C-alpha positions as protocol buffer text, in pm:
chain_id: "A"
residue {
  index: 1
  type: MET
  ca { x: -723 y: 1696 z: -440 }
}
residue {
  index: 2
  type: SER
  ca { x: -837 y: 1358 z: -313 }
}
residue {
  index: 3
  type: PRO
  ca { x: -688 y: 1218 z: -30 }
}
residue {
  index: 4
  type: PRO
  ca { x: -390 y: 974 z: -66 }
}
residue {
  index: 5
  type: ILE
  ca { x: -482 y: 596 z: -153 }
}
residue {
  index: 6
  type: LYS
  ca { x: -443 y: 321 z: 145 }
}
residue {
  index: 7
  type: PHE
  ca { x: -272 y: 34 z: 76 }
}
residue {
  index: 8
  type: LYS
  ca { x: -330 y: -95 z: 447 }
}
residue {
  index: 9
  type: PRO
  ca { x: -528 y: 102 z: 729 }
}
residue {
  index: 10
  type: THR
  ca { x: -325 y: 326 z: 936 }
}
residue {
  index: 11
  type: GLU
  ca { x: -183 y: 207 z: 1266 }
}
residue {
  index: 12
  type: ARG
  ca { x: -155 y: 343 z: 1597 }
}
residue {
  index: 13
  type: ASN
  ca { x: 160 y: 192 z: 1762 }
}
residue {
  index: 14
  type: TYR
  ca { x: 210 y: 222 z: 2153 }
}
residue {
  index: 15
  type: ASP
  ca { x: 599 y: 313 z: 2253 }
}
residue {
  index: 16
  type: ARG
  ca { x: 570 y: 212 z: 2635 }
}
residue {
  index: 17
  type: ARG
  ca { x: 939 y: 376 z: 2723 }
}
residue {
  index: 18
  type: SER
  ca { x: 794 y: 719 z: 2586 }
}
residue {
  index: 19
  type: GLY
  ca { x: 400 y: 665 z: 2635 }
}
residue {
  index: 20
  type: LYS
  ca { x: 327 y: 805 z: 2326 }
}
residue {
  index: 21
  type: PHE
  ca { x: 180 y: 683 z: 2036 }
}
residue {
  index: 22
  type: ASN
  ca { x: 333 y: 657 z: 1678 }
}
residue {
  index: 23
  type: VAL
  ca { x: 80 y: 699 z: 1391 }
}
residue {
  index: 24
  type: VAL
  ca { x: 190 y: 485 z: 1089 }
}
residue {
  index: 25
  type: TYR
  ca { x: 30 y: 541 z: 745 }
}
residue {
  index: 26
  type: HIS
  ca { x: 25 y: 270 z: 463 }
}
residue {
  index: 27
  type: HIS
  ca { x: -22 y: 494 z: 137 }
}
residue {
  index: 28
  type: MET
  ca { x: 20 y: 312 z: -191 }
}
residue {
  index: 29
  type: LYS
  ca { x: 296 y: 610 z: -283 }
}
residue {
  index: 30
  type: ALA
  ca { x: 518 y: 539 z: -16 }
}
residue {
  index: 31
  type: LYS
  ca { x: 543 y: 175 z: -92 }
}
residue {
  index: 32
  type: PRO
  ca { x: 835 y: 7 z: -301 }
}
residue {
  index: 33
  type: LYS
  ca { x: 768 y: -107 z: -631 }
}
residue {
  index: 34
  type: ASN
  ca { x: 902 y: -495 z: -505 }
}
residue {
  index: 35
  type: GLU
  ca { x: 627 y: -491 z: -227 }
}
residue {
  index: 36
  type: LEU
  ca { x: 319 y: -376 z: -532 }
}
residue {
  index: 37
  type: PHE
  ca { x: 428 y: -649 z: -726 }
}
residue {
  index: 38
  type: ASN
  ca { x: 448 y: -948 z: -424 }
}
residue {
  index: 39
  type: TYR
  ca { x: 94 y: -819 z: -333 }
}
residue {
  index: 40
  type: ILE
  ca { x: -56 y: -845 z: -673 }
}
residue {
  index: 41
  type: ASN
  ca { x: 108 y: -1200 z: -730 }
}
residue {
  index: 42
  type: SER
  ca { x: 1 y: -1366 z: -374 }
}
residue {
  index: 43
  type: THR
  ca { x: -263 y: -1608 z: -330 }
}
residue {
  index: 44
  type: ASN
  ca { x: -469 y: -1440 z: -61 }
}
residue {
  index: 45
  type: ALA
  ca { x: -480 y: -1118 z: -247 }
}
residue {
  index: 46
  type: LYS
  ca { x: -856 y: -892 z: -217 }
}
residue {
  index: 47
  type: PRO
  ca { x: -932 y: -809 z: -549 }
}
residue {
  index: 48
  type: LYS
  ca { x: -984 y: -426 z: -494 }
}
residue {
  index: 49
  type: ILE
  ca { x: -643 y: -395 z: -332 }
}
residue {
  index: 50
  type: VAL
  ca { x: -488 y: -553 z: -637 }
}
residue {
  index: 51
  type: GLN
  ca { x: -658 y: -303 z: -874 }
}
residue {
  index: 52
  type: LYS
  ca { x: -504 y: -49 z: -661 }
}
residue {
  index: 53
  type: CYS
  ca { x: -173 y: -191 z: -693 }
}
residue {
  index: 54
  type: ILE
  ca { x: -197 y: -195 z: -1049 }
}
residue {
  index: 55
  type: ASN
  ca { x: -323 y: 154 z: -1060 }
}
residue {
  index: 56
  type: GLU
  ca { x: -25 y: 290 z: -871 }
}
residue {
  index: 57
  type: LEU
  ca { x: 265 y: 84 z: -1099 }
}
residue {
  index: 58
  type: THR
  ca { x: 92 y: 274 z: -1383 }
}
residue {
  index: 59
  type: ARG
  ca { x: 58 y: 593 z: -1233 }
}
residue {
  index: 60
  type: ARG
  ca { x: 464 y: 550 z: -1174 }
}
residue {
  index: 61
  type: GLY
  ca { x: 480 y: 468 z: -1534 }
}
residue {
  index: 62
  type: ILE
  ca { x: 496 y: 97 z: -1508 }
}
residue {
  index: 63
  type: LYS
  ca { x: 343 y: -120 z: -1773 }
}
residue {
  index: 64
  type: ILE
  ca { x: 185 y: -440 z: -1674 }
}
residue {
  index: 65
  type: LYS
  ca { x: 28 y: -738 z: -1851 }
}
residue {
  index: 66
  type: TRP
  ca { x: -246 y: -839 z: -1659 }
}
residue {
  index: 67
  type: ASN
  ca { x: -480 y: -1154 z: -1804 }
}
């Protein structure tokens, strides 16, 4: 089984109250449909990540007309 596809790199956020790090993962399968569509339609979108978004939406069963 392959690792999950990432939307953005993993973040490590530091909580100053507790003194601990929180790890935030940005996987494609966890992103809502609207966020993927917004990224595809944005002007500063990278082509590699646009293709990843299209692949994720087709995996979910959503058909996209792409020119």
